[in-house]
N, C-alpha and C positions, 0 to 999 in steps of 0.2 A: 504493500500500500504506500510505502514511502516514496516521495518525489524529492530528490536531494538537491535540486537546483531551481533557481528562479526561472530559468529558460524552460525547464520541464514543466513547471507549474503553469507558465504562460501558454505553452503548447496545449496542455490539458484543458485549460479554461477556454482557449480560443476554439478548439475543436468542439468542445461541449456546447459553447455558446452559439456556434454556427448551427449545430443541430437544433438547439432550442429556438434560435431565430427562425430557422426554416419552418418549424412547427407553428410558430406564432404568425409569421408573415404569409403563410399559405394555408389559411384555415379552410377556404372553400375546397381546395384540392383534397385536403385531409378529410373533410367531412364526406366527400364523395366516396372515399375508401372506407372510412369508419362510420358508416351511416347508422350503425346500431349503438354508437357511443355518443355521449354528450361532451362536446369539445368547446372550451372557452379559452381565449388567449387575450393577452394584454401587453402593451408596451408603454412605459412611462418615460418621458423625456423631461428632464428638469435641469435648471441651472440657476446660479445665484452667487451671492457674495457672503463671506463670513469674516467677522472682525473679532479677533481674539486678543484681548488686552491691548487694543490699539493697532494691531497688525492685521492688514487686510489680505484676503486671498479670494480667488474665485473658484468655482467648481462647476462641472458639467457631468451629468449622470444619465445613463441609459439603463433601463431595467425591464427586460422582457420576462414574461412568465406565462405558463399555460396550465390547464387542468383538463384531464381526460377521465370520464367516468362512464361506467356501465353497471346497470342494476336490473335484476329480475327478481322473481319471488324468493329465491334461496341464495343467490350469489351476487355479491357486489365487488367491483374492482375499481380502484381509482389510482391515477398516476398524475403527479404534478411536478413541475420544475420551475426554477427561477434563476436568474443571473443578474449581475450588476457590473457595469463597466463605467469607469469614471476618469476624470482628469481634474486633479485638485492642485491649486497653486502652480508651482513650477514643475510638477511631476508630469510624466507622459500619460496619455490616454491609455488605460490598460484595464484588464479584467480584475475585478475586486473580489467577487464571490460567485459561487455556483452551488445550487442545492437541488436535490431531487428526492421525492418520496413516492412510495408505492404501498398500497394497502389492499388486502384481499379479505373479504368478510364472507362467512358461510353460516347460514341459518341451519342448525342441525335438526331442530324440531320446533314445535310451537313455543317452547319455553327456553330453549338453549341456542347459543350462537358462539362462534369462534372467529377470531380475527388475527391476521398476521400482517405486520408492517415492517418495512425496511426503509432506511433513509441514509443519505450521504450528503455531506457538505464540505466545501473547501473555501477558505477565506484568506485573503492577504491583508494584514493589518496596515492601516495608514501610518505614514511617518509622523503624523501629528497626534497619534494616540497618546494620551497623557500617562498611560501605564507603561509605555515603552522606555526601557532604560536609556540613559543619556549617551552611553557608549555604543548603542546599536544604530547602524546606518539603515539597514533593511531587515525588518523582522522576518522570521521564518513563517511560511504559510501554515495555516492550521487546518487539519482535516478531522471530520467527525463522522463516525459510522454508527448506526444503531439498528438493532433488530428487536422487535417487541411482539410477543404472542399473548393473546388474551382469550379467556373463556368466561362467558357470563350465563347466568341461569336465573329465571324469574319464578319465584314461588309465591303465587298470589300477590300480596302486597309487599313482599320481601324480595329483594334482589341480591344476588351474590356475584362477585367478580373476582377472578384469579388471573394473575399476570406474571410474566417473566420477561427479562430483558438482558441483552448483551450489548455492550458499547465499546468503542475504541476511539480515543482521542490521540492525535499525533501532531507534533509541531516540528517543522524542518529546522535546519541550522540557520542561525541568524548571522548576517554580515555585519561586522563591527566597523567602527570608524577607521581602524588601522588596516582594513581590508582582510583581516583574518576572519575565520569562522568560529562560531560558538555553538556547541552542541546544546540542544534542548531536550535531551533524552529524559531528563528528570521531570519533564512535563507530560511525557507520553504515558498513557495508562489504559488498561482494560478495566471495565466495570461490569459487574454481574448483579442482577437484582431479581427478587421475587416479592410479590405483594398481593394484597387483596382488599376488597371493599365489600361491606354489607350495608345496604340501605333499606329503609323502611318507610312506606307511605303513611304519614301521619294524618294528612287530610288530602283531598284532591289537588291542593295547590302546594303542599309542602312535603318534602322527603328529607328525612334525617339520615346521615351516614357516618360510618366509622371506617377509617382507611389506615392501613399499616404497610410499611415498606422496609425490607432488609436488603442492604446493598454491600457489595465487596469491591474495593478498588485496589488494583495492583499496578504500581508504577514501574517503568523499565529501569530506573536508576535512582540512586539516593539523591535527594535535593541538594544542590550545590550551595544554596543560601542557608539551609538548616543544618547540613551535615548529618541528616537523618532521613529515613525512609518515610514517605507519606502513605504507605500501605495501611489500609484501615477497613473497619466495619462501620456501617452507618445504619442506624435505626430511626425511623420517623413514624410517628402516629399522629392522626388528626381526627377531629370531629367537626361536622359541618352540616349544612342544609342546602338543598336545592329548592328554589321557589319558582312558581309560574302563576301569576295572577292575571288572567284574562288578556294575555299578550302585552300587558302594560308594564309589568315588572317581572323580569326573568333573570336567572343566574344562580351562582353558587357563592357561599361564604364559608370559611373554615378557620379553625385555630388548631395549631399542632405543636408538637415538641420533637426536637431532633437531637440526637446524640451521636457523635462520631468518635470512635476509639481507635487509636493508632497502635500498630504492632510495636513500634519503637516506644518504649516506656519513657524516654526523655521528652516526648511531646505530650502536653496536656490534652485530655479529651475535650472535644468541642461540644458545648451544650447551648441550645438556643430555642426560643419559641419561634414558630413559623406562622405566617399569616397568608391567607389567600382569599381573594374575592374577585368575582367577575360578574358585575350586576349591570343590567341594561334596563333603564326606567324610561318608558315612553310617556313623558309628562303631558303631552297633548298630541294632536294629530300632526303637528309640525315641529315639535321639539323633543329632544332626547338627551338624557344624562347617562353617562357610562362611567362606572367606577371599576378600577383594576388595582388590586393589591397583590404583592408577591414577595416571597422570601426565597433566596437561593444561596448556595455556598459553592465556592470554587477555589482552586489553589491560589494562594496569595502571591501577588507580584512584589510584596514588601519583604525585605530581608528580616529574618527572625520570626516570621509568622507562617504557620502551616497553611491555614485556610482563611478565606475572606467571606464575610457574611454581608449580603446586600439585601436591604429592605427597600421596596419601591411602592409608592402609591401614586396613582394618576387619576384625575377627575377631568372629564371632557363633556362639554355642552355643545350640542349640534342644533342648529335652527334652520329650518327650511323657510327661506325668505319668500320665494315664489316658486313657480313650477320649474324654473331653470337654475336658481341661485340658492346656494346653501352656505351658511357661515358656521364657524366653529371656534371655540375657545378652550384652552386646556391649561391645567396647572399640575405640576409633578414635583414630588419630594423623593429624594433618594439618600439613603444613609449606608455607607460602607464602614464596617467595624470588624474588630478582631476579638478572639477569645482571651488572649493574655495581655493585650495592650489597650491603653486608653485612647490611642490615636484613632481618628475616624475622619472620613471624607463625607461632607454634606454637599449635595447638589440640588439646587432649586431651578426648575424650568417653568416657563410660561410662554404661551404663544397664541396666535389667532390666525385664521385663514378663511379664504373664500374659494368656493368651487362653482364653476359655471358649466352646466350640462348643455352643450350645443345640440347634440342629438344622441341617439342610442349608442353610437360608436365613439364619440369624441367629447371630451371634457377638458376644461382649462382650470388651473388653480394657481393661487398665490398665497404664500405663507410668510409669517414673521415669527421668530422666537428669540427668547433671551434665556441664557443659563448662567448661573453663578455656582462655581465649583470651589469649595473651600477645603483645602488640604492642609496638613500641618506645615508643609514647606512652601506652599504657594497658593495663590488665588487666581482662578481663571474666569474672566467675564467674556461671554461669547454672544454676539449678536449675529443672527442669521436671517437673510431674506432670500426667498427663492420663488420662481415661477416655472410653470411647465404645462405640458400637454399629456393627456392620457388617451390612448387608443385601445379599444377593446371590441371583441367580437365573440358572440355566442351562437 
């Protein structure tokens, strides 16, 4: 799976993006062949300017994507893909990311179903990424592979779900400022997980659930910043509810607890509460409020810390102004913190935007956002303004 050069990465992305672009740009021909499938495609072109602590840069981004689905009484198949190419500041126009996902679902009987999903993604971090070490000229590209299997069964008002997963994350060597290469083998890891969920219908509009997950992470090498292995066991349990009130209020909310224990006893176990919410409130026929809350953990880029905990909350308000014009406003808070340190990074974001729907296939948009990132060593103030076009076909 490893791709050890930037040229190899660019060739892979270019070839894959060409195939993706072909599927996006020739939907009529594809639909003639795949007449039993539902095909949708979209291309977003946008550009703008970014000001970071008084320094200006421009960007141009092209983002094609497609979705292919087929469903009958017992079998469902879906395939999707996306890519992003960009030119930021003085960098060359190049591929930034590529992702693809496939899912096969099978209804076994009236009460049971099984599903298998596979995903792959590859990303090249930008040189302006604030997590990038100062001695790195070009960060190594990152690859993610995932395989998930799931079985679900409905018992009257009680539902049960069992799942298992395998994942692989891999980061290529980074090019340093002195033109030497640095291995990132200590960031490469296999992950394995098993979990399950039991839910119960309390009322026709509310379902309560309990969810548990056990995961194992095995890294290829000892962490160079910690001098210890990040190999670990992670257990997470959560309770929550799913709601659906007459299509006006829908979504889920949960509260959980996570514990990660490392094989190396020199590393303290990580313990934290986790939060999750994804609520959609249709306040009127023309307005909508969306709340999203999430907690995740990942290997820390900071020296001396094994893992990073990131809590994020985002509130968005959408207003349909008329049949063609929609406005939106959002606010977001993010907190990055650690188990053994009081250091933390707080990021506040806010923005607004307009979208004009010219017809079924074409829309135009313009957005402005401001973010304030407060870290122990620096403060970043970012203003971003962009405009673009979105072409889609179904």
